[in-house]
C-alpha positions in Angstrom: 0.0 0.0 0.0 1.6 3.2 -1.2 1.6 6.1 1.2 1.3 9.6 -0.1 3.8 11.9 1.7 3.1 15.6 1.4 6.2 17.7 1.2 6.7 20.9 3.5 6.2 23.1 0.3 2.8 21.6 -0.4 1.4 22.6 3.5 -0.7 25.5 2.9 0.4 28.5 5.0 -2.1 29.2 7.8 -1.2 32.9 7.9 -2.3 35.0 5.1 0.3 37.0 3.3 -1.6 40.2 4.1 -1.2 39.7 7.9 2.6 38.7 7.5 3.0 42.1 5.6 1.2 44.1 8.4 3.5 42.2 11.1 6.7 42.9 9.1 5.7 46.7 9.0 5.0 47.2 12.5 8.0 45.2 13.7 10.4 47.4 11.7 13.3 48.8 13.7 13.1 52.5 12.7 9.7 53.2 11.2 6.3 52.0 12.5 4.9 52.8 9.1 6.8 52.6 5.9 7.6 56.0 4.5 5.9 57.8 7.6 8.3 59.5 10.2 8.4 57.6 13.4 7.6 61.0 15.3 4.7 61.7 13.1 3.2 58.3 13.6 3.6 58.6 17.4 2.1 62.2 17.3 -1.1 60.8 15.5 -1.5 57.8 17.7 -1.3 60.3 20.8 -3.8 62.7 19.1 -6.1 59.8 18.4 -6.3 58.9 22.0 -6.6 62.4 23.1 -9.6 62.8 20.8 -11.2 59.9 22.6 -10.8 61.7 26.0 -12.2 65.2 24.7 -15.0 63.2 23.0 -15.9 61.4 26.3 -15.9 64.9 28.1 -18.1 66.6 25.5 -20.4 63.8 25.2 -20.7 63.7 29.1 -21.4 67.3 29.0 -24.1 67.0 26.3 -25.7 64.2 28.3 -25.7 66.0 31.6 -27.1 69.2 30.0 -29.9 67.6 28.5 -31.0 65.7 31.6 -30.3 68.1 34.4 -33.5 69.6 35.9 -32.2 72.8 37.5 -32.0 75.9 35.1 -28.6 76.1 33.3 -27.0 79.5 33.1 -27.2 81.6 30.1 -23.6 81.6 28.7 -24.4 85.0 26.7 -24.9 86.5 30.3 -22.4 84.8 32.3 -19.6 85.3 29.9 -20.5 88.9 29.2 -18.1 91.8 29.8 -19.1 95.3 30.6 -17.3 97.9 28.4 -18.2 101.5 28.2 -21.2 100.9 30.5 -22.5 98.3 28.1 -22.7 94.6 28.6 -21.3 92.7 25.6 -21.9 89.1 25.4 -19.2 86.4 24.7 -16.8 89.4 23.8 -13.9 87.9 25.6 -14.6 84.4 24.3 -14.8 85.8 20.8 -11.3 87.4 21.3 -9.9 84.2 22.7 -11.2 82.0 19.6 -9.6 84.7 17.1 -6.4 84.6 19.0 -6.2 80.7 18.8 -7.3 80.3 15.4 -4.9 83.0 14.5 -2.1 80.9 16.1 -2.8 78.2 13.6 -1.9 80.4 10.7 1.4 81.5 12.0 2.2 77.7 13.0 1.4 76.6 9.4 3.8 79.4 8.1 6.3 78.2 10.5 6.2 74.7 9.1 6.5 76.1 5.6 9.5 78.0 6.4 10.9 75.2 8.3 10.9 72.8 5.4 12.7 75.7 3.5 15.4 75.7 6.1 14.8 79.3 7.1 15.8 79.2 10.5 15.0 82.9 11.5 11.6 82.7 10.1 10.5 79.6 11.6 11.8 80.4 14.9 10.1 83.9 14.7 6.8 82.3 13.7 7.0 79.4 16.3 7.5 82.3 18.8 4.6 84.4 17.8 2.5 81.2 17.8 3.7 80.5 21.5 2.9 84.2 22.4 -0.7 83.9 20.9 -1.1 80.6 22.9 0.2 82.4 26.0 -2.3 85.2 25.5 -5.1 82.9 25.2 -4.2 81.2 28.5 -3.9 84.5 30.1 -7.5 85.4 29.0 -8.7 82.1 30.1 -7.2 82.7 33.6 -8.9 86.1 33.7 -12.2 84.2 32.7 -11.7 81.9 35.5 -10.9 84.5 38.1 -14.2 86.5 37.2 -16.3 83.4 37.6 -14.8 82.4 41.0 -14.2 85.6 42.6 -17.2 87.8 41.1 -19.7 85.2 40.3 -19.1 82.7 43.0 -19.0 79.8 40.7 -17.4 76.7 42.2 -16.7 73.1 40.8 -19.3 71.8 43.5 -21.7 74.8 43.3 -23.1 77.4 41.1 -25.3 80.3 42.5 -26.7 81.0 38.9 -28.4 77.7 38.6 -27.3 74.0 37.9 -24.6 72.9 40.2 -23.0 70.9 37.3 -22.3 74.1 35.4 -19.0 74.7 37.4 -17.8 71.1 37.5 -18.2 70.7 33.6 -16.8 74.2 32.9 -13.7 73.9 35.0 -12.8 70.4 33.9 -13.3 70.9 30.1 -11.7 74.3 29.8 -9.1 73.6 32.4 -8.1 70.3 30.5 -7.9 72.3 27.2 -5.9 75.0 28.7 -3.4 72.3 30.1 -3.0 71.3 26.4 -2.3 74.8 25.3 0.1 75.5 28.1 2.0 72.4 27.2 2.0 73.3 23.6 3.3 76.7 24.4 6.2 75.0 26.2 6.9 72.6 23.3 6.9 75.4 20.7 9.4 77.4 22.7 11.7 74.4 23.0 11.5 73.3 19.4 11.9 77.2 18.4 15.1 77.3 20.4 16.5 74.4 18.7 15.6 75.8 15.3 17.3 79.0 16.0 20.5 77.2 17.3 20.6 75.2 14.0 20.1 71.9 15.7 17.7 70.7 13.0 20.2 71.9 10.3 22.9 69.6 11.7 20.5 66.7 11.7 18.9 67.5 8.4 15.4 66.8 9.9 12.9 69.6 10.4 10.1 67.2 11.2 10.0 68.3 14.8 8.5 71.5 13.7 5.6 69.6 11.8 5.1 67.5 14.8 4.7 70.5 16.9 2.3 71.8 14.2 0.3 68.8 14.2 -0.3 69.1 18.1 -1.0 72.6 17.9 -3.6 72.4 15.1 -5.4 69.7 17.2 -5.6 72.0 20.2 -7.1 74.7 17.9 -9.6 72.2 16.6 -10.8 70.9 19.9 -11.4 74.5 21.0 -13.8 74.9 18.1 -15.9 72.1 19.5 -15.7 73.5 23.1 -16.7 76.9 21.9 -19.7 75.5 20.0 -20.9 73.0 22.5 -20.3 75.0 25.7 -20.5 78.8 24.8 -23.0 78.7 22.0 -25.3 76.1 23.3 
């Protein structure tokens, strides 16, 4: 009785070729994705995880806002400023939004000049972006102090209505302000390295673009906070 012996080459591979390719890409020594800078890939992964956090915060805020029984404070009145004897609603928030959105423009130009190897222009524009970010944080600190000392708003209470207003406001805007503050520090560090010629010697200006990715994300998140918290 003859036996049929199957050679090793005839045994089907249980792992599809596509999975082998994915495993090979992820196990690369220097690049997680072929053709993509390692720093950019890691920043995108970080921003994706941060997106989940902000999404949870804003979703929780909308759910709480829709289900709360106590009256919710009117944002136009709470965040109004008196200028020349006239109460102007959301004027400070509008200025803060303009400042932060403008910083995206200076950051985009900084990335453009970075890839042109123009050190002075890149460092100057990154410094301008950091200055705009610091201005935003300063105005946010003024907004917080006004609510705390003048309006009496606390994370655990609110004399103007629903107690959840203070908790949600300080948590969401504080978490975003922390991101802006960290971004300002990062921009100043990268700008100083650009000015000293660090990236000219290494031949890699990707750090400027990576900082830009983070900064644009921070600006984009503020657009959602502005829409959901101040305009709703």
